[in-house]
C-alpha positions in Angstrom: 102.6 66.9 125.5 100.8 63.6 125.5 98.1 64.4 122.9 98.7 64.0 119.2 97.7 66.7 116.9 96.5 65.7 113.4 97.1 67.7 110.3 93.6 69.3 110.4 93.8 70.6 114.0 95.2 73.8 115.3 97.9 73.6 117.9 96.6 73.6 121.5 98.8 76.4 122.8 97.6 76.3 126.4 98.5 72.6 126.7 101.8 73.2 125.0 102.7 76.1 127.3 102.2 73.7 130.3 104.9 71.4 128.9 107.6 74.1 129.4 108.4 74.6 133.0 110.5 77.8 132.4 107.3 79.5 131.2 106.0 79.3 134.8 108.7 81.8 135.8 108.1 85.4 136.5 110.8 87.7 135.2 111.0 91.1 136.9 107.6 90.4 138.4 106.0 89.8 135.0 104.9 86.6 133.2 107.8 85.4 131.0 107.2 86.0 127.4 110.0 84.2 125.5 110.5 85.7 122.0 114.2 84.7 121.5 113.6 81.4 119.8 115.9 82.1 116.8 118.8 82.1 119.2 117.7 79.0 121.2 114.4 77.4 122.2 113.2 76.4 125.6 112.9 72.7 126.6 109.7 70.7 127.4 109.4 68.5 130.5 109.8 65.3 128.3 113.2 66.4 127.0 114.4 67.5 130.5 113.2 64.2 131.9 114.9 62.2 129.1 118.2 63.9 129.8 117.9 63.0 133.5 116.6 59.5 132.8 119.5 58.7 130.6 122.1 59.6 133.2 120.2 57.5 135.8 119.7 54.4 133.7 121.9 54.2 130.6 125.0 56.3 130.8 128.2 54.9 129.5 130.6 55.7 126.7 129.4 54.5 123.3 130.7 52.0 120.7 133.2 49.2 121.4 132.0 48.6 124.9 130.6 45.1 125.4 128.8 45.6 128.7 125.1 46.3 129.1 125.3 50.1 129.7 127.6 50.6 126.8 125.1 48.8 124.6 122.2 50.8 125.9 124.1 54.1 125.3 125.2 53.1 121.8 121.7 52.0 120.8 120.2 55.3 122.0 122.9 57.3 120.2 122.5 55.4 116.9 118.7 55.3 117.2 118.7 59.1 117.3 120.8 59.1 114.1 118.2 57.0 112.3 115.4 59.2 113.7 117.2 62.4 112.4 117.6 60.7 109.0 113.9 60.0 108.8 113.0 63.5 110.2 114.6 65.3 107.3 113.1 63.2 104.5 114.5 59.7 104.8 118.1 60.0 104.0 120.6 57.2 104.9 121.6 57.2 108.6 125.3 57.0 107.6 124.8 60.4 105.9 124.1 62.0 109.2 127.2 63.3 111.0 127.0 64.5 114.6 128.7 67.8 115.4 128.5 70.2 118.3 126.3 72.6 116.3 125.7 74.2 112.9 128.8 76.3 113.3 131.1 73.3 113.8 129.4 71.5 110.9 130.1 74.3 108.5 133.7 74.6 109.7 134.1 70.9 109.2 133.1 71.3 105.6 135.5 74.3 105.1 138.5 72.4 106.5 137.7 69.1 104.7 135.7 69.5 101.5 136.8 73.1 101.1 140.6 72.4 101.6 140.4 69.6 99.1 138.2 71.1 96.4 138.7 74.9 96.4 141.7 76.1 94.3 143.0 79.5 93.3 140.6 81.3 90.9 137.6 79.1 91.9 134.4 80.8 93.0 132.5 80.5 96.3 129.0 82.0 96.2 127.2 83.1 99.4 124.3 85.5 100.0 124.1 88.9 101.6 121.9 87.5 104.4 124.3 84.9 105.8 124.9 84.4 109.5 128.6 84.7 110.4 128.7 80.9 110.8 128.1 80.5 107.1 130.2 83.4 106.1 133.4 83.7 108.1 134.7 80.1 107.2 134.3 80.9 103.5 135.8 84.3 103.7 138.9 82.8 105.4 139.0 79.9 103.0 138.8 82.1 99.9 141.6 84.3 101.2 143.8 81.3 102.0 143.1 79.7 98.6 143.0 82.9 96.6 139.5 82.0 95.5 136.8 84.5 94.6 134.0 85.1 97.0 130.8 86.3 95.3 127.4 87.3 96.8 123.8 86.9 95.7 122.3 90.4 96.5 118.9 91.2 98.1 115.8 92.8 96.8 114.4 95.9 98.6 112.1 93.6 100.7 114.9 91.3 101.9 114.6 88.4 99.4 117.3 86.9 97.2 117.6 88.8 93.9 118.2 86.1 91.3 117.9 88.4 88.2 121.6 88.2 87.5 122.2 84.7 88.8 123.9 83.8 85.5 126.7 86.2 86.3 127.0 85.1 89.9 126.9 81.3 89.6 129.2 80.3 86.8 131.2 77.3 85.5 134.0 78.5 87.9 131.7 78.2 90.9 132.6 75.3 93.1 130.4 76.0 96.1 127.1 77.8 96.8 126.6 78.2 100.6 123.3 79.8 101.7 120.8 79.8 104.5 117.4 78.2 104.1 115.8 80.9 106.2 117.4 84.2 107.4 117.9 84.6 111.1 117.4 88.4 110.7 114.9 88.9 107.8 112.9 85.7 108.2 113.2 85.3 104.4 112.7 81.7 103.2 115.0 81.1 100.2 114.0 79.1 97.1 116.5 76.3 97.8 115.3 73.9 95.1 115.6 76.5 92.4 119.1 77.5 93.5 120.4 74.0 93.9 119.1 73.0 90.5 120.9 76.0 88.9 124.1 75.4 90.9 124.2 71.7 89.9 123.8 72.5 86.2 126.9 74.6 86.6 128.7 71.8 88.4 128.7 73.4 91.9 128.1 71.8 95.3 125.5 73.3 97.5 125.6 73.7 101.3 122.4 74.8 103.1 122.4 76.2 106.6 119.1 75.0 107.9 119.4 76.2 111.5 116.4 78.4 111.2 114.3 76.2 108.9 114.4 72.6 110.3 112.7 73.6 113.6 109.9 75.4 111.9 108.8 73.5 108.8 108.8 70.0 107.2 112.2 69.5 105.4 113.0 66.9 102.8 116.7 67.2 102.2 116.6 64.9 99.1 113.9 67.0 97.4 115.8 70.2 98.3 118.8 69.1 96.2 121.3 70.1 98.9 124.6 68.3 98.9 125.2 69.3 102.5 122.6 70.5 105.0 123.2 71.6 108.6 121.1 72.4 111.7 121.2 72.4 115.5 119.3 70.5 118.2 119.1 73.5 120.6 116.9 75.5 118.2 114.3 72.7 118.1 113.7 71.9 121.8 116.8 69.7 122.1 120.0 70.2 124.2 122.9 72.4 123.3 126.0 70.9 122.0 124.4 68.7 119.4 124.5 69.6 115.7 123.7 67.7 112.5 125.5 67.6 109.2 123.9 65.8 106.4 126.2 65.0 103.5 125.6 63.0 100.4 127.4 59.6 100.8 129.6 59.9 97.8 130.9 63.3 99.0 131.5 62.2 102.6 133.4 59.1 101.4 135.9 61.3 99.5 136.5 63.8 102.4 139.3 63.6 104.9 138.5 63.6 108.6 138.2 66.8 110.5 139.3 65.8 114.1 141.8 63.0 114.8 141.7 60.5 117.6 139.6 57.6 118.9 136.6 56.2 116.9 137.4 57.8 113.6 140.1 55.3 112.7 140.1 51.8 111.3 143.8 50.8 111.8 146.7 52.7 113.3 150.4 52.0 112.8 153.4 54.2 113.4 153.7 54.7 109.6 150.2 54.3 108.4 146.6 55.1 109.5 143.3 54.1 107.8 140.0 55.9 108.5 136.8 54.4 109.8 133.7 54.3 107.6 131.2 57.2 107.5 129.7 58.6 109.7 132.2 57.6 112.3 135.2 58.9 110.3 134.0 62.4 111.3 133.1 61.7 114.9 136.4 61.6 116.9 136.4 61.3 120.6 133.6 61.1 123.1 130.5 63.1 121.9 127.6 64.7 123.7 126.0 61.2 124.3 123.3 62.4 126.6 122.4 65.3 124.5 122.0 63.1 121.4 119.8 60.7 123.4 117.6 63.5 124.6 117.4 65.0 121.1 115.5 61.9 120.1 112.7 62.9 122.5 112.6 66.4 121.1 112.1 65.1 117.6 109.3 62.9 118.8 107.6 65.9 120.5 107.8 67.9 117.3 106.4 65.0 115.3 103.5 64.6 117.7 102.5 68.2 117.0 103.3 67.8 113.3 105.7 70.0 111.3 103.0 71.2 109.0 100.9 72.3 112.0 103.9 74.1 113.4 104.5 75.9 110.1 100.8 76.9 109.9 100.8 78.1 113.5 103.8 80.3 112.9 102.4 81.7 109.7 99.2 82.7 111.5 101.0 84.2 114.4 103.6 85.9 112.3 100.9 87.5 110.2 99.1 88.6 113.4 102.4 90.0 114.8 103.3 91.9 111.7 99.9 93.5 111.4 100.0 94.6 115.0 103.6 95.9 114.8 102.9 97.9 111.6 100.2 99.8 113.5 102.8 101.2 116.0 104.3 104.6 115.5 108.0 104.7 114.6 108.5 101.0 113.8 110.0 99.6 110.7 110.0 95.8 110.0 112.8 94.2 108.0 112.3 91.4 105.5 109.3 90.4 103.3 105.8 91.0 104.4 104.4 88.2 102.3 103.8 85.5 104.9 104.4 82.7 102.4 107.9 83.9 101.9 109.0 84.3 105.5 109.2 82.5 108.9 108.5 83.7 112.4 111.6 85.9 112.8 110.6 89.6 113.0 113.4 92.1 113.1 112.4 95.7 113.6 113.8 99.1 114.4 112.3 102.2 116.1 113.2 105.5 114.5 113.9 107.1 117.9 115.1 104.3 120.3 118.2 102.1 120.0 117.5 98.4 119.8 119.5 97.7 123.0 117.3 100.2 124.9 114.3 98.4 123.4 115.5 95.0 124.6 116.3 96.3 128.1 113.0 98.0 128.5 111.1 94.9 127.3 113.1 92.7 129.7 111.8 94.8 132.6 108.4 93.8 131.4 109.3 90.1 131.3 109.6 90.0 127.6 112.8 88.3 126.1 113.8 89.5 122.7 117.3 89.9 121.1 119.0 93.1 120.0 122.2 93.6 118.0 123.6 92.6 114.7 122.5 89.0 115.1 125.9 87.7 113.9 125.2 89.2 110.5 127.2 92.4 110.4 127.5 92.6 106.5 123.7 92.3 106.3 123.3 95.1 108.8 125.4 97.3 106.5 123.3 96.3 103.5 120.2 97.3 105.5 122.0 100.5 106.7 121.2 99.6 110.3 123.5 99.5 113.3 121.4 96.8 114.8 117.8 95.6 115.0 115.5 94.3 117.7 114.3 90.8 116.9 111.3 88.9 118.2 111.3 85.3 117.1 108.4 82.9 117.5 107.8 79.2 118.3 105.2 76.7 119.2 104.6 78.0 122.8 103.9 81.6 121.6 100.5 82.9 121.0 98.5 86.1 120.2 98.5 87.1 123.9 102.3 87.2 123.8 102.2 89.5 120.8 99.6 91.7 122.4 101.8 92.2 125.4 104.8 92.9 123.3 103.0 95.6 121.4 101.5 97.1 124.6 105.0 97.3 126.1 106.4 98.9 122.9 103.7 101.6 123.1 104.5 102.2 126.8 108.2 102.3 125.9 107.8 105.2 123.5 105.8 107.1 126.1 108.5 106.4 128.7 111.2 107.7 126.3 109.1 110.7 125.4 108.1 109.7 121.9 104.3 109.5 121.8 
């Protein structure tokens, strides 16, 4: 996308759609309608080209090399780090750690900060809407350390119930780990309120931002989060690139996660000293090309404007919810207040299994996701085996929603449920 969109303009969807070559495909003889963006987003031409261009002109291993290609590669890698730091509100570049994704970032914290700071009898607080990536590591750690795992419950419309927060986050709480936005309910959590309360109790806060950073302007410093994680592939970038923000004073106290090259300062047979942050946590050869291409993805999003993206998704989500609520047999999970949710719409049909819904829609060229969405405890809370999930992004429009709803109406007729 070559035009810039100012804060007063609506997104030019037709031009944006042209930027994504995969949308030219026909799936099962139908126009592709991609509504699986919470799982991963498609890539624009400029990101695909940046990936190819880097291999053709700048590829080498990073750091330490003194030749021209090594310097080009290193500069690109570190420039992206600075770009990420600016993108999330102007944190220090050295507070940005590259990982292979949000999942690895959270595991890094569990095996470093968690091992060092969680003791028997301590409390770890999560929410009932967490993705397994921000749940399983803390379950395992609490079992290993004999710590107490506590949960912030949900309201009937899928928001965090903070009425009894005094009983949940206490002076024994060492960590509060929660998502910024639910990958199932679309609920946007009041991060600043929760971090403020947790800090007054002396707890550290980890925010899983995998579903929020791609869709709205984020200022990590204003959020109060001590750690914040997200993934490039959910925001137009390549797979295999994750970001962990950590406050400098916390990162400096943490032990490394992986051992090997780059993360060391000096190595002897009887003594090893660690490199400075962020390199202390980046052992081995990383996804250099993916990081370089991620820089282009960030620029693409900035040209549109994160406020514009958020407004577009609010408008489209509102339109989609209104249309879906008119259909027979459908139930939508999560809050209906558009100010309190993002463009993730999970729904069930009272007569048809989510897997059958997904298969039927795929035959019409419509890509959604069905299952427990890596949130099995949440499904039990909702009393659902699974849900269907349509998730929106910048290349989706009202026509996509109209075709989704038409296909769902046809589906009920096909299965004999008029």
